Residue, then its C-alpha position, 0 to 999 in steps of 0.5 A: m295984418i301980420s301977426s306977431i305968431h310965432p309958429k311951432r313947428f310938427a313933429g316930422g314932415i318933408h320938404p318935397e323935391s319938386e313943388g310944380k307950383e310955378l306952372s299953374a300959380g301966375q295966371p288968374i282963374r280962367i272961366p271956360p266955356l260953357l258944356e253941352k251935358y255935365t254929369l253930377p255924382v250925386h254923393q259929394n259930401i261925407g254922411a248921407p247922400p242927398k235925394l233926388i227931388v227931379r226926375k229925365g225931362d224936368e227943366v232946370k233952372k242953374g242954382q235950382l236944387i235938384a235933390e235934397a238933404d237927407g239929413f243934418i249931416s247930408v247937404p242938398l244938390h243944385a243944378p250946374t247950369s240951365g237945361k233939362i235933366g237927363d238919364a241917369v247914370e254911373i261914372p268912376g268915382a276919385n277912388g276908382a269905384a262906380v258912383a250914381a250921376i245925372e246927366i244935366l244937359s245944358d239950354g246954353r243959356d245959364e239962366w239963374g234958377s236960385d231961390l236963396e235970398p242974399y243976406p247982405d247985411w249978415r253982420n245981422t241976420d240972426r247966427e242960425k238963420l247963417k247956418k241953415r244957408i250954409q246947407e241950404a247952398g250945399i256948402v261942404g269941406m272943400g280942402g279933401a275932406a267934404f264934411p259938411t260946414h254947417a255940422k262943423l260950425s254947431p259944436p256940442p255945447e260943452k266944447i269952448i271954442d275960441t279960435l277959427i282957422v283958416n286954413a289957407a297952407e295948400c302944402e300939396p304940391y302943384l295946387t295953387a287955387d287957394d293961391r289963386l283965389i285968395r290972391e283975386h278974391a281976398e274979401k270972399v275968403l276974410g268975409g266967409a270966415a267973418i261969417a263962420a266966427k259970428i255963427l260959433k260966438i267967436s271973435r279970434i280969426v286965425v291965417g295960416i300961410e305957406n311964406n312961398k305965396p306973398e301976393a296972397v300974404e299981401a291980399l290977405s294982409a291988406l283986409s285984415q283989420k276989416y275982417s279982425a284977422e290976424i296974418v301967420p307966414l309958415p315955413v313951407r313943409y309938409p304937410q304943413g296943412g294938415e289939420k293937427q299939423l296947423i293947430y298946432a303950429l298956430t296954437a301950440r295946441k295938441v289934439v291927441a289921437g282921436g280927437l278932432p279940433m274942437d276938443v282943443g277949442c278950433v275950427v279950422q276951415n278953408v279957403g274955397t269953403l270960406a269964399a263959397i260961404y261967403e257968396a251964399v250968404t251974401e250973395g244968394h248961391p249953391l255951390i255948383e262950381r270950384v276953382v280948380t288946378v290943372t296941371g302937369t307938365p305934360l299939359v300945353n296951358p296950365g292953370n286954375f279953372l273956374l270949374r262947374l261941377g260934374t265937368p268932366v276930367g277930360r274937357a278940363l284937360e282940353f280947357a288946360g291947352g290939351i295933352k303935348s307930350p306922353v302922360g305917366k299918371l293922371i291923378l285927381g288931388g295933388p301927387m302926395m294924397g291923390f288919387a290915381q285914374s284910369s278915366t278921364d270919366v270921373a267928374v269934378t265935385k266939391n271937393t275936387s281940388g287939383i287935377l294933374l298929369l305927370g309926364a312919362d319921365e316923371v314917374r317912377q316904376f318899380e317892384a316894391g321889396p320888403c321892408l329895409s328898416c331904415g326909419r326913414c318912414v318914421d323920422a318923416c311921419p307927422m304922426r309919429l306912427l311905426v309906419s315900417t311895422l304898420s305897414k307889415v300889419c297891414e299888408n298882412e291884414r291883421y286889422d285889428l293889430a293895425e288900429e292898436n297900432y293907431v292905423m286910425s290917426c293916419l292922414e294919407c298924407g303919401i309921406c311915407t311912401y316917398v321917403c320909402p327906397a323900397g317903394r313900399p305902397n304904404v299909404q295904400h296898405f294903410r287906406r284899405a286898412k281904414a275902409e275894412i276897419n270902419a266897415r268892422r264898425r259900421k256893422k256892430 
């Protein structure tokens, strides 16, 4: 059922010159062979890290709890396969800093050991029981934020929620994991949305999806009546999948600076997150794997893969046939919002959406120059920030002024860097400023 909603156009935004989605969108999701070892980062969520409850040499089963949640804004961690616990190590994280990880040495049997009871009759299951299951399964926002999903489904009593928005936009160039997941498992996506709506005690489900995914739109439409979901095709415009932009496009409601979707009666959930909810509730499966786009022109056979958490990026590249031509850059995520990597030892985590290789001929090499005051960044910014001024303030480490100029509202979407003719690393400046401001806030 295609909705009659006429989507609003959000401020700013661009249409990137090359989407690159054709490299991976046409092939079904592939399941790679079992690895002999997985290196699992312990802290994969916003909030408190889970507490390890295993030691070196312990035997574990696939899906078995290996780290317990430490509080409400925390989620547990589960073994991606059966075998033995190896060493506690440090590996590079997505942002370049070292992170604590635990090795899982596979026994090759891949035997299930999850103790989560399935709730196939979820429509008649208590809401609190469903919400508890989502935390027990270790589910977080899989679109990038990694915020614990059960917490997102627990708005304060004074916040009146009336709409669940399914973020199926997948506006980031090159990434097609959500597209393939919908095409092949639309039932899980909309079923997960219905479970989330039940927890929130609401009936309205609205799916926002860019209109460059006709097969996915068709798959959702075929099940829309079953799950009472409105399917809204959206024009292709980056960053259509930003929470604030998507809410405005679908409801005409504006989330103010510093505000949250719940302030305007909305909760937004990613496609992968909803599929994980469905599997956790109906099958008793914790979050131990996810669909990841492994793509780029230097790869022999790009595609989407169902990767276990803890899979090294280097092995994922092997699953895509290996490298056939010179590489200019390795990125975890997409080209706009992703993080460039210097090592292939970084591991797949719950919020890894893509692994991208750009060819040597696709990466621009230049030195950043002074701001030309051309205004392109200001025109394109979807948050209407005074980017040129903000960039200079952050570059000079005037973080007090940066906060006054709403740097914390920056989406880090990358548009301002993309359109800058002077090659200024605006997003890098903003990320550093936001990290420093957050550090100062924690000290108060």
